[in-house]
ROFILUM-76893 format. One record per residue (C-alpha): residue in three letters; x, y, z; residue number from 1. Coordinates in Angstrom, 3 decimals. Layout:
BEGIN
 type     east    north       up seq
  ALA        X        Y        Z NUM
...
END
This chain:
BEGIN
 type     east    north       up seq
  UNK   -0.119   -0.018   -0.087   1
  UNK    1.676    3.361   -1.236   2
  UNK    2.213    6.433    1.424   3
  UNK    0.345    9.308    0.848   4
  UNK    1.371   12.133    1.261   5
  UNK   -0.327   14.363    3.939   6
  UNK   -0.656   18.411    3.952   7
  UNK    1.694   18.333    7.423   8
  UNK    4.829   20.427    7.450   9
  UNK    6.771   17.391    9.100  10
  UNK    5.967   15.123    6.356  11
  UNK    6.950   17.432    3.560  12
  UNK   10.376   18.319    5.430  13
  UNK   11.170   14.365    6.136  14
  UNK   10.803   14.060    2.166  15
  UNK   12.742   16.876    1.884  16
  UNK   15.653   15.688    3.974  17
  UNK   15.573   12.135    2.448  18
  UNK   15.777   13.786   -1.504  19
  UNK   18.737   15.613   -0.197  20
  UNK   20.482   12.605    1.363  21
  UNK   19.913   10.447   -1.759  22
  UNK   20.984   13.355   -3.763  23
  UNK   24.788   13.289   -5.530  24
  UNK   27.202   14.239   -3.036  25
  UNK   28.666   16.595   -5.482  26
  UNK   25.870   18.460   -5.904  27
  UNK   25.371   18.654   -1.879  28
  UNK   29.328   20.066   -1.908  29
  UNK   28.628   22.017   -5.211  30
  UNK   26.659   24.845   -3.537  31
  UNK   29.876   25.876   -1.932  32
  UNK   32.060   25.905   -5.324  33
  UNK   32.783   29.812   -6.134  34
  UNK   32.090   28.791   -9.872  35
  UNK   28.721   30.312  -10.636  36
  UNK   27.847   27.878  -13.048  37
  UNK   28.839   24.529  -11.013  38
  UNK   26.420   25.992   -7.862  39
  UNK   23.888   26.656  -10.158  40
  UNK   24.066   23.187  -11.779  41
  UNK   24.170   21.564   -7.738  42
  UNK   21.127   23.659   -7.035  43
  UNK   19.344   22.280  -10.089  44
  UNK   20.285   18.559   -9.141  45
  UNK   19.396   19.105   -5.606  46
  UNK   16.246   20.216   -6.504  47
  UNK   15.381   17.831   -8.841  48
  UNK   16.064   15.164   -6.412  49
  UNK   14.095   16.385   -3.583  50
  UNK   10.993   16.958   -6.072  51
  UNK   11.644   13.416   -7.238  52
  UNK   11.441   12.234   -3.803  53
  UNK    8.332   14.407   -2.837  54
  UNK    6.430   13.261   -5.808  55
  UNK    7.218    9.720   -5.326  56
  UNK    7.174    8.900   -1.563  57
  UNK    8.806    5.814   -0.422  58
  UNK    6.419    2.950    0.238  59
  UNK    5.385    1.668    3.569  60
  UNK    5.371   -2.210    3.785  61
  UNK    1.999   -3.565    4.604  62
  UNK    2.191   -5.349    7.894  63
  UNK   -0.178   -8.445    6.567  64
  UNK    2.277   -9.177    3.630  65
  UNK    4.092  -11.977    4.210  66
  UNK    7.634  -11.911    2.608  67
  UNK    9.133  -14.072   -0.128  68
  UNK   12.455  -15.413    0.071  69
  UNK   14.214  -14.219   -3.358  70
END
């Protein structure tokens, strides 16, 4: 069953935090670069990562679903 995004600021903050943590390391570090072009690329990458996480929140496992060995 998919997790539904609520209007709670905490939910959005958690998804944004996950988006930041899952973004490429170069993008997080890139915000501190002296070159404006690289900072802009890093900012775009971080924004895309956060938007992707908010648009596709993680799926919560159904507690009634039995795990299958692969």
